[in-house]
N, CA, C, O and the ligand as a Tripos MOL2 file, in Angstrom:
@<TRIPOS>MOLECULE
protein
  317   315    80     0     0
PROTEIN
NO_CHARGES

@<TRIPOS>ATOM
      1 N          99.6650   90.2370  120.0370 N.3       1 MET1
      2 CA         99.0910   91.4240  119.6250 C.3       1 MET1
      3 C          98.1860   91.9040  120.9670 C.2       1 MET1
      4 O          97.5970   91.1250  121.7170 O.2       1 MET1
      5 N          98.2120   93.1790  121.0730 N.am      2 GLN2
      6 CA         97.4130   93.7730  122.0170 C.3       2 GLN2
      7 C          96.7740   95.1520  121.4460 C.2       2 GLN2
      8 O          97.4320   95.8950  120.7180 O.2       2 GLN2
      9 N          95.4620   95.4290  121.8260 N.am      3 CYS3
     10 CA         94.9040   96.7940  121.2590 C.3       3 CYS3
     11 C          95.7430   97.8870  121.7410 C.2       3 CYS3
     12 O          96.1810   98.0420  122.8810 O.2       3 CYS3
     13 N          95.9230   98.7000  120.6040 N.am      4 GLU4
     14 CA         96.7300   99.8790  121.0530 C.3       4 GLU4
     15 C          95.9700  101.0450  121.4530 C.2       4 GLU4
     16 O          96.4930  102.1590  121.4240 O.2       4 GLU4
     17 N          94.7800  100.8690  121.8210 N.am      5 SER5
     18 CA         94.0040  101.7240  122.4900 C.3       5 SER5
     19 C          93.5360  101.3010  123.8410 C.2       5 SER5
     20 O          93.3250  102.2270  124.6240 O.2       5 SER5
     21 N          93.3320  100.0850  124.2720 N.am      6 CYS6
     22 CA         93.1060   99.7370  125.5980 C.3       6 CYS6
     23 C          93.9790   98.6690  126.2190 C.2       6 CYS6
     24 O          93.9810   98.4440  127.4300 O.2       6 CYS6
     25 N          94.7780   97.9700  125.2710 N.am      7 GLY7
     26 CA         95.6170   96.9780  125.8690 C.3       7 GLY7
     27 C          95.0350   95.7100  125.9040 C.2       7 GLY7
     28 O          95.7040   94.8070  126.4060 O.2       7 GLY7
     29 N          93.8660   95.4490  125.4510 N.am      8 MET8
     30 CA         93.0210   94.1950  125.5200 C.3       8 MET8
     31 C          93.9500   93.2440  124.5640 C.2       8 MET8
     32 O          94.3290   93.6720  123.4730 O.2       8 MET8
     33 N          94.3180   91.8690  125.0470 N.am      9 PRO9
     34 CA         94.9450   90.9530  124.1890 C.3       9 PRO9
     35 C          94.0610   90.6540  123.1790 C.2       9 PRO9
     36 O          92.8560   90.5710  123.4180 O.2       9 PRO9
     37 N          94.5930   90.4530  121.8850 N.am     10 MET10
     38 CA         93.9080   89.9930  120.5960 C.3      10 MET10
     39 C          94.3710   88.8420  120.1860 C.2      10 MET10
     40 O          95.5950   88.8080  120.0640 O.2      10 MET10
     41 N          93.7100   87.7440  119.8950 N.am     11 GLY11
     42 CA         94.2260   86.4580  119.3870 C.3      11 GLY11
     43 C          93.2240   86.0860  118.3040 C.2      11 GLY11
     44 O          93.6390   85.9400  117.1550 O.2      11 GLY11
     45 N          92.1200   85.9460  118.5460 N.am     12 LYS12
     46 CA         91.0780   85.4030  117.4710 C.3      12 LYS12
     47 C          90.4590   86.6280  116.6600 C.2      12 LYS12
     48 O          90.2890   87.7410  117.1580 O.2      12 LYS12
     49 N          90.1570   86.2990  115.4110 N.am     13 PRO13
     50 CA         89.6900   87.3900  114.4060 C.3      13 PRO13
     51 C          88.6000   88.2420  115.0850 C.2      13 PRO13
     52 O          88.5440   89.4350  114.7880 O.2      13 PRO13
     53 N          87.6910   87.7020  116.0140 N.am     14 GLU14
     54 CA         86.6510   88.2770  116.4430 C.3      14 GLU14
     55 C          87.0190   89.1940  117.6300 C.2      14 GLU14
     56 O          86.0590   89.7380  118.1750 O.2      14 GLU14
     57 N          88.3110   89.4710  118.1480 N.am     15 ASP15
     58 CA         88.9000   90.0620  119.0400 C.3      15 ASP15
     59 C          89.3730   91.4520  118.5010 C.2      15 ASP15
     60 O          89.6460   92.4110  119.2240 O.2      15 ASP15
     61 N          89.4340   91.4350  117.1050 N.am     16 PHE16
     62 CA         89.9540   92.5500  116.2160 C.3      16 PHE16
     63 C          88.7250   93.3930  115.8140 C.2      16 PHE16
     64 O          87.6050   92.9060  115.6600 O.2      16 PHE16
     65 N          89.0240   94.6830  115.6580 N.am     17 GLY17
     66 CA         87.9170   95.6340  115.1090 C.3      17 GLY17
     67 C          87.7660   95.3260  113.7230 C.2      17 GLY17
     68 O          88.7310   95.0910  112.9950 O.2      17 GLY17
     69 N          86.4690   95.3210  113.3050 N.am     18 GLY18
     70 CA         86.0510   94.8470  112.0290 C.3      18 GLY18
     71 C          86.3310   93.4010  111.8020 C.2      18 GLY18
     72 O          86.1350   92.9960  110.6560 O.2      18 GLY18
     73 N          86.7610   92.5430  112.7040 N.am     19 ARG19
     74 CA         87.2230   91.2080  112.4460 C.3      19 ARG19
     75 C          88.5410   91.1880  111.5620 C.2      19 ARG19
     76 O          88.8600   90.1050  111.0740 O.2      19 ARG19
     77 N          89.1740   92.0830  111.3670 N.am     20 ASN20
     78 CA         90.1060   92.3440  110.7030 C.3      20 ASN20
     79 C          91.6170   92.2140  111.5140 C.2      20 ASN20
     80 O          92.0450   93.1720  112.1590 O.2      20 ASN20
     81 N          92.3030   91.0460  111.4180 N.am     21 MET21
     82 CA         93.4250   90.9270  112.0910 C.3      21 MET21
     83 C          94.5860   91.9210  111.7710 C.2      21 MET21
     84 O          95.5560   91.8850  112.5280 O.2      21 MET21
     85 N          94.5890   92.6430  110.9190 N.am     22 GLU22
     86 CA         95.5380   93.7240  110.5590 C.3      22 GLU22
     87 C          95.2100   94.7970  111.6200 C.2      22 GLU22
     88 O          96.0550   95.5720  112.0680 O.2      22 GLU22
     89 N          94.0340   94.7770  111.9480 N.am     23 ASN23
     90 CA         93.4670   96.0950  112.7310 C.3      23 ASN23
     91 C          94.4150   96.1960  114.0060 C.2      23 ASN23
     92 O          94.7930   95.1650  114.5610 O.2      23 ASN23
     93 N          94.8000   97.4800  114.4680 N.am     24 LYS24
     94 CA         95.5980   97.6550  115.6820 C.3      24 LYS24
     95 C          94.5690   97.6770  116.9080 C.2      24 LYS24
     96 O          94.9660   97.5270  118.0630 O.2      24 LYS24
     97 N          93.3890   97.8490  116.6240 N.am     25 TYR25
     98 CA         92.5750   98.0120  117.7340 C.3      25 TYR25
     99 C          91.4710   96.8670  117.8750 C.2      25 TYR25
    100 O          91.1420   96.1800  116.9080 O.2      25 TYR25
    101 N          90.9470   96.7190  119.0920 N.am     26 CYS26
    102 CA         89.9550   95.6040  119.3770 C.3      26 CYS26
    103 C          88.7120   95.9720  119.0610 C.2      26 CYS26
    104 O          88.4600   97.1550  118.8330 O.2      26 CYS26
    105 N          87.8820   95.1220  119.0130 N.am     27 LEU27
    106 CA         86.2450   95.2070  118.7610 C.3      27 LEU27
    107 C          85.6480   96.3910  119.7220 C.2      27 LEU27
    108 O          84.8420   97.2410  119.3420 O.2      27 LEU27
    109 N          86.1360   96.2960  120.8950 N.am     28 HIS28
    110 CA         85.6960   97.5580  121.8920 C.3      28 HIS28
    111 C          85.7890   98.8350  121.4910 C.2      28 HIS28
    112 O          84.8930   99.6650  121.6450 O.2      28 HIS28
    113 N          87.0360   99.0750  120.8840 N.am     29 CYS29
    114 CA         87.4060  100.2690  120.6330 C.3      29 CYS29
    115 C          87.1570  100.8590  119.3270 C.2      29 CYS29
    116 O          87.4050  102.0140  118.9800 O.2      29 CYS29
    117 N          86.5930   99.8400  118.5930 N.am     30 THR30
    118 CA         86.1740  100.2520  117.2320 C.3      30 THR30
    119 C          84.6090  100.2900  116.8240 C.2      30 THR30
    120 O          83.8220   99.6730  117.5420 O.2      30 THR30
    121 N          84.1650  100.9460  115.7710 N.am     31 ASP31
    122 CA         82.7540  100.7290  115.2530 C.3      31 ASP31
    123 C          82.7310   99.3290  114.3910 C.2      31 ASP31
    124 O          83.6650   98.5360  114.2730 O.2      31 ASP31
    125 N          81.4780   99.2380  113.8470 N.am     32 ARG32
    126 CA         81.3160   98.0850  113.2440 C.3      32 ARG32
    127 C          82.2450   97.8550  112.0350 C.2      32 ARG32
    128 O          82.7560   96.7470  111.8740 O.2      32 ARG32
    129 N          82.4410   98.7080  111.3180 N.am     33 ASP33
    130 CA         83.5440   98.9430  110.4720 C.3      33 ASP33
    131 C          85.1150   98.8100  110.6550 C.2      33 ASP33
    132 O          85.9260   98.8670  109.7300 O.2      33 ASP33
    133 N          85.4080   98.6280  111.9680 N.am     34 GLY34
    134 CA         86.8670   98.4780  112.4570 C.3      34 GLY34
    135 C          87.5770   99.9500  112.5780 C.2      34 GLY34
    136 O          88.7810  100.0660  112.8040 O.2      34 GLY34
    137 N          86.7870  100.9370  112.4220 N.am     35 ASN35
    138 CA         87.3300  102.3280  112.6420 C.3      35 ASN35
    139 C          87.5970  102.7030  114.2590 C.2      35 ASN35
    140 O          86.7310  102.3270  115.0480 O.2      35 ASN35
    141 N          88.4950  103.2630  114.6640 N.am     36 LEU36
    142 CA         88.8730  103.5800  116.0550 C.3      36 LEU36
    143 C          87.5230  104.6480  116.2690 C.2      36 LEU36
    144 O          87.1060  105.4200  115.4060 O.2      36 LEU36
    145 N          87.0020  104.4850  117.5620 N.am     37 LYS37
    146 CA         85.9940  105.2530  118.1380 C.3      37 LYS37
    147 C          86.5740  106.4230  118.5470 C.2      37 LYS37
    148 O          87.7930  106.3950  118.7170 O.2      37 LYS37
    149 N          85.9080  107.5780  118.7710 N.am     38 SER38
    150 CA         86.4250  108.5620  119.4720 C.3      38 SER38
    151 C          86.8250  108.6370  120.9240 C.2      38 SER38
    152 O          86.2100  107.8520  121.6460 O.2      38 SER38
    153 N          87.6420  109.3390  121.4610 N.am     39 TYR39
    154 CA         88.2940  109.1740  122.6110 C.3      39 TYR39
    155 C          87.1450  109.1110  123.5640 C.2      39 TYR39
    156 O          87.1390  108.1690  124.3570 O.2      39 TYR39
    157 N          86.1900  109.9640  123.5960 N.am     40 ASP40
    158 CA         85.2910  110.0750  124.5580 C.3      40 ASP40
    159 C          84.4320  108.6890  124.6170 C.2      40 ASP40
    160 O          84.0980  108.1330  125.6630 O.2      40 ASP40
    161 N          84.1430  108.2450  123.3180 N.am     41 GLU41
    162 CA         83.3570  106.7750  123.3120 C.3      41 GLU41
    163 C          84.1280  105.8350  123.9390 C.2      41 GLU41
    164 O          83.5240  105.0270  124.6450 O.2      41 GLU41
    165 N          85.5040  105.7310  123.8400 N.am     42 VAL42
    166 CA         86.3750  104.5330  124.2850 C.3      42 VAL42
    167 C          86.3190  104.9050  125.7610 C.2      42 VAL42
    168 O          86.0950  103.9660  126.5250 O.2      42 VAL42
    169 N          86.4850  106.1310  126.2980 N.am     43 VAL43
    170 CA         86.4530  106.3350  127.8170 C.3      43 VAL43
    171 C          85.2220  105.9870  128.3140 C.2      43 VAL43
    172 O          85.2370  105.5210  129.4530 O.2      43 VAL43
    173 N          84.0590  106.0990  127.7120 N.am     44 GLU44
    174 CA         82.7990  105.8900  128.3660 C.3      44 GLU44
    175 C          82.6680  104.4300  128.4240 C.2      44 GLU44
    176 O          82.2500  103.8740  129.4390 O.2      44 GLU44
    177 N          83.0570  103.7140  127.2350 N.am     45 GLY45
    178 CA         82.8190  102.1550  127.3200 C.3      45 GLY45
    179 C          83.8120  101.6020  128.4550 C.2      45 GLY45
    180 O          83.3770  100.7490  129.2280 O.2      45 GLY45
    181 N          85.0510  102.0320  128.5730 N.am     46 MET46
    182 CA         85.9060  101.5260  129.4950 C.3      46 MET46
    183 C          85.3630  101.7550  130.9180 C.2      46 MET46
    184 O          85.3880  100.8800  131.7830 O.2      46 MET46
    185 N          84.8030  103.1680  131.1240 N.am     47 ALA47
    186 CA         84.3680  103.4210  132.4540 C.3      47 ALA47
    187 C          83.4190  102.5240  132.7210 C.2      47 ALA47
    188 O          83.5610  101.9280  133.7890 O.2      47 ALA47
    189 N          82.3890  102.2200  131.9940 N.am     48 ALA48
    190 CA         81.1870  101.3300  132.1390 C.3      48 ALA48
    191 C          81.7350   99.7880  132.5840 C.2      48 ALA48
    192 O          81.2330   99.1020  133.4740 O.2      48 ALA48
    193 N          82.7620   99.4590  131.8330 N.am     49 PHE49
    194 CA         83.4040   98.1650  132.3050 C.3      49 PHE49
    195 C          83.9220   98.0160  133.4850 C.2      49 PHE49
    196 O          83.6810   97.0410  134.1970 O.2      49 PHE49
    197 N          84.7040   98.9940  133.8120 N.am     50 PHE50
    198 CA         85.4920   99.1150  135.1090 C.3      50 PHE50
    199 C          84.6240   99.1140  136.2130 C.2      50 PHE50
    200 O          84.7600   98.3500  137.1680 O.2      50 PHE50
    201 N          83.5660  100.1120  136.0820 N.am     51 SER51
    202 CA         82.3880  100.2600  137.1250 C.3      51 SER51
    203 C          81.7880   98.9270  137.4470 C.2      51 SER51
    204 O          81.5330   98.5460  138.5890 O.2      51 SER51
    205 N          81.5660   98.1920  136.2520 N.am     52 LYS52
    206 CA         80.9700   97.0060  136.4670 C.3      52 LYS52
    207 C          81.8900   96.0890  137.3620 C.2      52 LYS52
    208 O          81.5750   95.7780  138.5110 O.2      52 LYS52
    209 N          82.8850   95.7400  136.8330 N.am     53 ILE53
    210 CA         83.7580   94.6650  137.2410 C.3      53 ILE53
    211 C          84.3790   95.0860  138.6700 C.2      53 ILE53
    212 O          84.5410   94.2450  139.5540 O.2      53 ILE53
    213 N          84.7030   96.3910  138.8300 N.am     54 ASN54
    214 CA         85.3310   96.6100  140.0570 C.3      54 ASN54
    215 C          84.2720   97.3060  141.1890 C.2      54 ASN54
    216 O          84.6520   97.7210  142.2840 O.2      54 ASN54
    217 N          83.1190   97.3430  140.7930 N.am     55 ARG55
    218 CA         81.8820   97.9380  141.4900 C.3      55 ARG55
    219 C          82.5320   99.3540  142.0980 C.2      55 ARG55
    220 O          82.6720   99.5440  143.3060 O.2      55 ARG55
    221 N          82.8420  100.1480  141.2450 N.am     56 VAL56
    222 CA         83.2150  101.5620  141.7430 C.3      56 VAL56
    223 C          82.2680  102.5040  141.0060 C.2      56 VAL56
    224 O          81.7660  102.1470  139.9410 O.2      56 VAL56
    225 N          82.0020  103.7360  141.5600 N.am     57 PRO57
    226 CA         80.9910  104.7430  140.8770 C.3      57 PRO57
    227 C          81.6460  105.1270  139.6010 C.2      57 PRO57
    228 O          82.8580  105.0320  139.4050 O.2      57 PRO57
    229 N          80.6840  105.6140  138.6580 N.am     58 THR58
    230 CA         81.1220  105.9320  137.2430 C.3      58 THR58
    231 C          82.1610  106.9490  137.2030 C.2      58 THR58
    232 O          82.9820  106.9060  136.2870 O.2      58 THR58
    233 N          82.2180  107.8180  138.0480 N.am     59 ASP59
    234 CA         83.2620  109.0510  137.8620 C.3      59 ASP59
    235 C          84.5460  108.4330  138.3730 C.2      59 ASP59
    236 O          85.5890  108.6830  137.7680 O.2      59 ASP59
    237 N          84.5580  107.6000  139.5020 N.am     60 VAL60
    238 CA         85.7990  106.9840  139.7640 C.3      60 VAL60
    239 C          86.4150  106.0290  138.6600 C.2      60 VAL60
    240 O          87.6340  105.9240  138.5320 O.2      60 VAL60
    241 N          85.4920  105.3230  137.8500 N.am     61 ALA61
    242 CA         85.7820  104.2440  136.8590 C.3      61 ALA61
    243 C          86.2350  105.0440  135.8500 C.2      61 ALA61
    244 O          87.1860  104.6120  135.1990 O.2      61 ALA61
    245 N          85.6730  106.3520  135.5030 N.am     62 LYS62
    246 CA         86.0330  107.2900  134.3030 C.3      62 LYS62
    247 C          87.3990  107.7620  134.4130 C.2      62 LYS62
    248 O          88.0860  107.8250  133.3930 O.2      62 LYS62
    249 N          87.9550  108.1620  135.7490 N.am     63 LYS63
    250 CA         89.2480  108.5050  136.0540 C.3      63 LYS63
    251 C          90.2300  107.4600  135.7550 C.2      63 LYS63
    252 O          91.2880  107.6970  135.1730 O.2      63 LYS63
    253 N          89.8050  106.1000  136.2310 N.am     64 ARG64
    254 CA         90.8090  105.1460  136.0900 C.3      64 ARG64
    255 C          90.8140  104.7870  134.4440 C.2      64 ARG64
    256 O          91.8480  104.3380  133.9500 O.2      64 ARG64
    257 N          89.6550  104.9940  133.6430 N.am     65 ALA65
    258 CA         89.8550  104.6690  132.3020 C.3      65 ALA65
    259 C          90.7930  105.6850  131.6790 C.2      65 ALA65
    260 O          91.6830  105.3820  130.8830 O.2      65 ALA65
    261 N          90.5530  106.7940  132.0610 N.am     66 ILE66
    262 CA         91.4410  108.0080  131.3530 C.3      66 ILE66
    263 C          92.9240  107.5920  131.6280 C.2      66 ILE66
    264 O          93.6460  107.4670  130.6380 O.2      66 ILE66
    265 N          93.4590  107.3620  132.8790 N.am     67 GLU67
    266 CA         94.6580  106.8370  133.1620 C.3      67 GLU67
    267 C          95.2950  105.8280  132.4350 C.2      67 GLU67
    268 O          96.4110  105.8900  131.9200 O.2      67 GLU67
    269 N          94.4080  104.7780  132.4300 N.am     68 HIS68
    270 CA         94.6610  103.5480  131.5490 C.3      68 HIS68
    271 C          95.0110  103.8560  130.0790 C.2      68 HIS68
    272 O          96.0560  103.5920  129.4840 O.2      68 HIS68
    273 N          94.1030  104.3620  129.7090 N.am     69 MET69
    274 CA         94.3800  104.7970  128.2250 C.3      69 MET69
    275 C          95.5400  105.6280  127.9060 C.2      69 MET69
    276 O          96.2290  105.5400  126.8890 O.2      69 MET69
    277 N          95.6950  106.4910  128.9320 N.am     70 SER70
    278 CA         96.9810  107.3800  128.4990 C.3      70 SER70
    279 C          98.1480  106.6620  128.2310 C.2      70 SER70
    280 O          99.0790  107.2120  127.6430 O.2      70 SER70
    281 N          98.2170  105.3620  128.6350 N.am     71 GLY71
    282 CA         99.4210  104.6420  128.4010 C.3      71 GLY71
    283 C          99.6680  104.0720  126.9260 C.2      71 GLY71
    284 O         100.7700  103.6350  126.5950 O.2      71 GLY71
    285 N          98.5800  104.1050  126.0720 N.am     72 PHE72
    286 CA         98.4960  103.5310  124.8450 C.3      72 PHE72
    287 C          98.6460  104.4850  123.8320 C.2      72 PHE72
    288 O          98.2600  105.6500  123.9290 O.2      72 PHE72
    289 N          99.3700  103.8500  122.5720 N.am     73 PRO73
    290 CA         99.7660  104.6650  121.4790 C.3      73 PRO73
    291 C          98.5850  105.4810  120.9310 C.2      73 PRO73
    292 O          98.7940  106.6440  120.5840 O.2      73 PRO73
    293 N          97.4010  104.9640  120.8350 N.am     74 ALA74
    294 CA         96.3790  105.6370  120.1180 C.3      74 ALA74
    295 C          95.8060  106.8750  120.7510 C.2      74 ALA74
    296 O          95.0040  107.6100  120.1760 O.2      74 ALA74
    297 N          96.3310  107.0900  122.1520 N.am     75 TRP75
    298 CA         96.0030  108.1680  122.9820 C.3      75 TRP75
    299 C          96.9800  108.9660  123.4930 C.2      75 TRP75
    300 O          96.8070  109.8350  124.3480 O.2      75 TRP75
    301 N          98.0530  108.6570  122.9450 N.am     76 ARG76
    302 CA         99.3050  109.3680  123.7150 C.3      76 ARG76
    303 C          99.3930  110.8820  123.5890 C.2      76 ARG76
    304 O          99.9640  111.5600  124.4430 O.2      76 ARG76
    305 N          98.8290  111.3870  122.5310 N.am     77 ASP77
    306 CA         98.7080  112.9740  122.5500 C.3      77 ASP77
    307 C          97.5440  113.4900  123.3910 C.2      77 ASP77
    308 O          97.3990  114.7120  123.3650 O.2      77 ASP77
    309 N          96.7070  112.8010  124.1160 N.am     78 LYS78
    310 CA         95.5030  113.1610  124.9060 C.3      78 LYS78
    311 C          95.8180  113.5850  126.1470 C.2      78 LYS78
    312 O          94.9580  114.1170  126.8500 O.2      78 LYS78
    313 N          97.2810  113.3780  126.6380 N.am     79 LYS79
    314 CA         97.4870  113.7930  127.9660 C.3      79 LYS79
    315 C          97.3710  115.2550  128.3210 C.2      79 LYS79
    316 O          97.5510  115.6250  129.4820 O.2      79 LYS79
    317 ZN         90.7100   98.1740  122.4620 Zn       80 ZN80
@<TRIPOS>BOND
     1     1     2 1
     2     2     3 1
     3     3     4 2
     4     3     5 am
     5     5     6 1
     6     6     7 1
     7     7     8 2
     8     7     9 am
     9     9    10 1
    10    10    11 1
    11    11    12 2
    12    11    13 am
    13    13    14 1
    14    14    15 1
    15    15    16 2
    16    15    17 am
    17    17    18 1
    18    18    19 1
    19    19    20 2
    20    19    21 am
    21    21    22 1
    22    22    23 1
    23    23    24 2
    24    23    25 am
    25    25    26 1
    26    26    27 1
    27    27    28 2
    28    27    29 am
    29    29    30 1
    30    30    31 1
    31    31    32 2
    32    31    33 am
    33    33    34 1
    34    34    35 1
    35    35    36 2
    36    35    37 am
    37    37    38 1
    38    38    39 1
    39    39    40 2
    40    39    41 am
    41    41    42 1
    42    42    43 1
    43    43    44 2
    44    43    45 am
    45    45    46 1
    46    46    47 1
    47    47    48 2
    48    47    49 am
    49    49    50 1
    50    50    51 1
    51    51    52 2
    52    51    53 am
    53    53    54 1
    54    54    55 1
    55    55    56 2
    56    55    57 am
    57    57    58 1
    58    58    59 1
    59    59    60 2
    60    59    61 am
    61    61    62 1
    62    62    63 1
    63    63    64 2
    64    63    65 am
    65    65    66 1
    66    66    67 1
    67    67    68 2
    68    67    69 am
    69    69    70 1
    70    70    71 1
    71    71    72 2
    72    71    73 am
    73    73    74 1
    74    74    75 1
    75    75    76 2
    76    75    77 am
    77    77    78 1
    78    78    79 1
    79    79    80 2
    80    79    81 am
    81    81    82 1
    82    82    83 1
    83    83    84 2
    84    83    85 am
    85    85    86 1
    86    86    87 1
    87    87    88 2
    88    87    89 am
    89    89    90 1
    90    90    91 1
    91    91    92 2
    92    91    93 am
    93    93    94 1
    94    94    95 1
    95    95    96 2
    96    95    97 am
    97    97    98 1
    98    98    99 1
    99    99   100 2
   100    99   101 am
   101   101   102 1
   102   102   103 1
   103   103   104 2
   104   103   105 am
   105   105   106 1
   106   106   107 1
   107   107   108 2
   108   107   109 am
   109   109   110 1
   110   110   111 1
   111   111   112 2
   112   111   113 am
   113   113   114 1
   114   114   115 1
   115   115   116 2
   116   115   117 am
   117   117   118 1
   118   118   119 1
   119   119   120 2
   120   119   121 am
   121   121   122 1
   122   122   123 1
   123   123   124 2
   124   123   125 am
   125   125   126 1
   126   126   127 1
   127   127   128 2
   128   127   129 am
   129   129   130 1
   130   130   131 1
   131   131   132 2
   132   131   133 am
   133   133   134 1
   134   134   135 1
   135   135   136 2
   136   135   137 am
   137   137   138 1
   138   138   139 1
   139   139   140 2
   140   139   141 am
   141   141   142 1
   142   142   143 1
   143   143   144 2
   144   143   145 am
   145   145   146 1
   146   146   147 1
   147   147   148 2
   148   147   149 am
   149   149   150 1
   150   150   151 1
   151   151   152 2
   152   151   153 am
   153   153   154 1
   154   154   155 1
   155   155   156 2
   156   155   157 am
   157   157   158 1
   158   158   159 1
   159   159   160 2
   160   159   161 am
   161   161   162 1
   162   162   163 1
   163   163   164 2
   164   163   165 am
   165   165   166 1
   166   166   167 1
   167   167   168 2
   168   167   169 am
   169   169   170 1
   170   170   171 1
   171   171   172 2
   172   171   173 am
   173   173   174 1
   174   174   175 1
   175   175   176 2
   176   175   177 am
   177   177   178 1
   178   178   179 1
   179   179   180 2
   180   179   181 am
   181   181   182 1
   182   182   183 1
   183   183   184 2
   184   183   185 am
   185   185   186 1
   186   186   187 1
   187   187   188 2
   188   187   189 am
   189   189   190 1
   190   190   191 1
   191   191   192 2
   192   191   193 am
   193   193   194 1
   194   194   195 1
   195   195   196 2
   196   195   197 am
   197   197   198 1
   198   198   199 1
   199   199   200 2
   200   199   201 am
   201   201   202 1
   202   202   203 1
   203   203   204 2
   204   203   205 am
   205   205   206 1
   206   206   207 1
   207   207   208 2
   208   207   209 am
   209   209   210 1
   210   210   211 1
   211   211   212 2
   212   211   213 am
   213   213   214 1
   214   214   215 1
   215   215   216 2
   216   215   217 am
   217   217   218 1
   218   218   219 1
   219   219   220 2
   220   219   221 am
   221   221   222 1
   222   222   223 1
   223   223   224 2
   224   223   225 am
   225   225   226 1
   226   226   227 1
   227   227   228 2
   228   227   229 am
   229   229   230 1
   230   230   231 1
   231   231   232 2
   232   231   233 am
   233   233   234 1
   234   234   235 1
   235   235   236 2
   236   235   237 am
   237   237   238 1
   238   238   239 1
   239   239   240 2
   240   239   241 am
   241   241   242 1
   242   242   243 1
   243   243   244 2
   244   243   245 am
   245   245   246 1
   246   246   247 1
   247   247   248 2
   248   247   249 am
   249   249   250 1
   250   250   251 1
   251   251   252 2
   252   251   253 am
   253   253   254 1
   254   254   255 1
   255   255   256 2
   256   255   257 am
   257   257   258 1
   258   258   259 1
   259   259   260 2
   260   259   261 am
   261   261   262 1
   262   262   263 1
   263   263   264 2
   264   263   265 am
   265   265   266 1
   266   266   267 1
   267   267   268 2
   268   267   269 am
   269   269   270 1
   270   270   271 1
   271   271   272 2
   272   271   273 am
   273   273   274 1
   274   274   275 1
   275   275   276 2
   276   275   277 am
   277   277   278 1
   278   278   279 1
   279   279   280 2
   280   279   281 am
   281   281   282 1
   282   282   283 1
   283   283   284 2
   284   283   285 am
   285   285   286 1
   286   286   287 1
   287   287   288 2
   288   287   289 am
   289   289   290 1
   290   290   291 1
   291   291   292 2
   292   291   293 am
   293   293   294 1
   294   294   295 1
   295   295   296 2
   296   295   297 am
   297   297   298 1
   298   298   299 1
   299   299   300 2
   300   299   301 am
   301   301   302 1
   302   302   303 1
   303   303   304 2
   304   303   305 am
   305   305   306 1
   306   306   307 1
   307   307   308 2
   308   307   309 am
   309   309   310 1
   310   310   311 1
   311   311   312 2
   312   311   313 am
   313   313   314 1
   314   314   315 1
   315   315   316 2
@<TRIPOS>SUBSTRUCTURE
     1 MET1         2 RESIDUE 1 A MET
     2 GLN2         6 RESIDUE 1 A GLN
     3 CYS3        10 RESIDUE 1 A CYS
     4 GLU4        14 RESIDUE 1 A GLU
     5 SER5        18 RESIDUE 1 A SER
     6 CYS6        22 RESIDUE 1 A CYS
     7 GLY7        26 RESIDUE 1 A GLY
     8 MET8        30 RESIDUE 1 A MET
     9 PRO9        34 RESIDUE 1 A PRO
    10 MET10       38 RESIDUE 1 A MET
    11 GLY11       42 RESIDUE 1 A GLY
    12 LYS12       46 RESIDUE 1 A LYS
    13 PRO13       50 RESIDUE 1 A PRO
    14 GLU14       54 RESIDUE 1 A GLU
    15 ASP15       58 RESIDUE 1 A ASP
    16 PHE16       62 RESIDUE 1 A PHE
    17 GLY17       66 RESIDUE 1 A GLY
    18 GLY18       70 RESIDUE 1 A GLY
    19 ARG19       74 RESIDUE 1 A ARG
    20 ASN20       78 RESIDUE 1 A ASN
    21 MET21       82 RESIDUE 1 A MET
    22 GLU22       86 RESIDUE 1 A GLU
    23 ASN23       90 RESIDUE 1 A ASN
    24 LYS24       94 RESIDUE 1 A LYS
    25 TYR25       98 RESIDUE 1 A TYR
    26 CYS26      102 RESIDUE 1 A CYS
    27 LEU27      106 RESIDUE 1 A LEU
    28 HIS28      110 RESIDUE 1 A HIS
    29 CYS29      114 RESIDUE 1 A CYS
    30 THR30      118 RESIDUE 1 A THR
    31 ASP31      122 RESIDUE 1 A ASP
    32 ARG32      126 RESIDUE 1 A ARG
    33 ASP33      130 RESIDUE 1 A ASP
    34 GLY34      134 RESIDUE 1 A GLY
    35 ASN35      138 RESIDUE 1 A ASN
    36 LEU36      142 RESIDUE 1 A LEU
    37 LYS37      146 RESIDUE 1 A LYS
    38 SER38      150 RESIDUE 1 A SER
    39 TYR39      154 RESIDUE 1 A TYR
    40 ASP40      158 RESIDUE 1 A ASP
    41 GLU41      162 RESIDUE 1 A GLU
    42 VAL42      166 RESIDUE 1 A VAL
    43 VAL43      170 RESIDUE 1 A VAL
    44 GLU44      174 RESIDUE 1 A GLU
    45 GLY45      178 RESIDUE 1 A GLY
    46 MET46      182 RESIDUE 1 A MET
    47 ALA47      186 RESIDUE 1 A ALA
    48 ALA48      190 RESIDUE 1 A ALA
    49 PHE49      194 RESIDUE 1 A PHE
    50 PHE50      198 RESIDUE 1 A PHE
    51 SER51      202 RESIDUE 1 A SER
    52 LYS52      206 RESIDUE 1 A LYS
    53 ILE53      210 RESIDUE 1 A ILE
    54 ASN54      214 RESIDUE 1 A ASN
    55 ARG55      218 RESIDUE 1 A ARG
    56 VAL56      222 RESIDUE 1 A VAL
    57 PRO57      226 RESIDUE 1 A PRO
    58 THR58      230 RESIDUE 1 A THR
    59 ASP59      234 RESIDUE 1 A ASP
    60 VAL60      238 RESIDUE 1 A VAL
    61 ALA61      242 RESIDUE 1 A ALA
    62 LYS62      246 RESIDUE 1 A LYS
    63 LYS63      250 RESIDUE 1 A LYS
    64 ARG64      254 RESIDUE 1 A ARG
    65 ALA65      258 RESIDUE 1 A ALA
    66 ILE66      262 RESIDUE 1 A ILE
    67 GLU67      266 RESIDUE 1 A GLU
    68 HIS68      270 RESIDUE 1 A HIS
    69 MET69      274 RESIDUE 1 A MET
    70 SER70      278 RESIDUE 1 A SER
    71 GLY71      282 RESIDUE 1 A GLY
    72 PHE72      286 RESIDUE 1 A PHE
    73 PRO73      290 RESIDUE 1 A PRO
    74 ALA74      294 RESIDUE 1 A ALA
    75 TRP75      298 RESIDUE 1 A TRP
    76 ARG76      302 RESIDUE 1 A ARG
    77 ASP77      306 RESIDUE 1 A ASP
    78 LYS78      310 RESIDUE 1 A LYS
    79 LYS79      314 RESIDUE 1 A LYS
    80 ZN80       317 GROUP 0 **** ****
């Protein structure tokens, strides 16, 4: 299983949105109830993550996040 929004591998219940193993999305891409966050929220979250692990400026990280996300089913119509 991988998140259909960001591609994160999901194995344990706590990896899934709302700790529901039926959820197509991971905990990072969903709110507390397991509902998919808005596109902008997911972009922001992922940009912050990329900027931290890759030590790149936020605007670069944001571009990468958008590119990365465009490959996943949740955002396919966002291109
Ligand atoms: Zn995700």
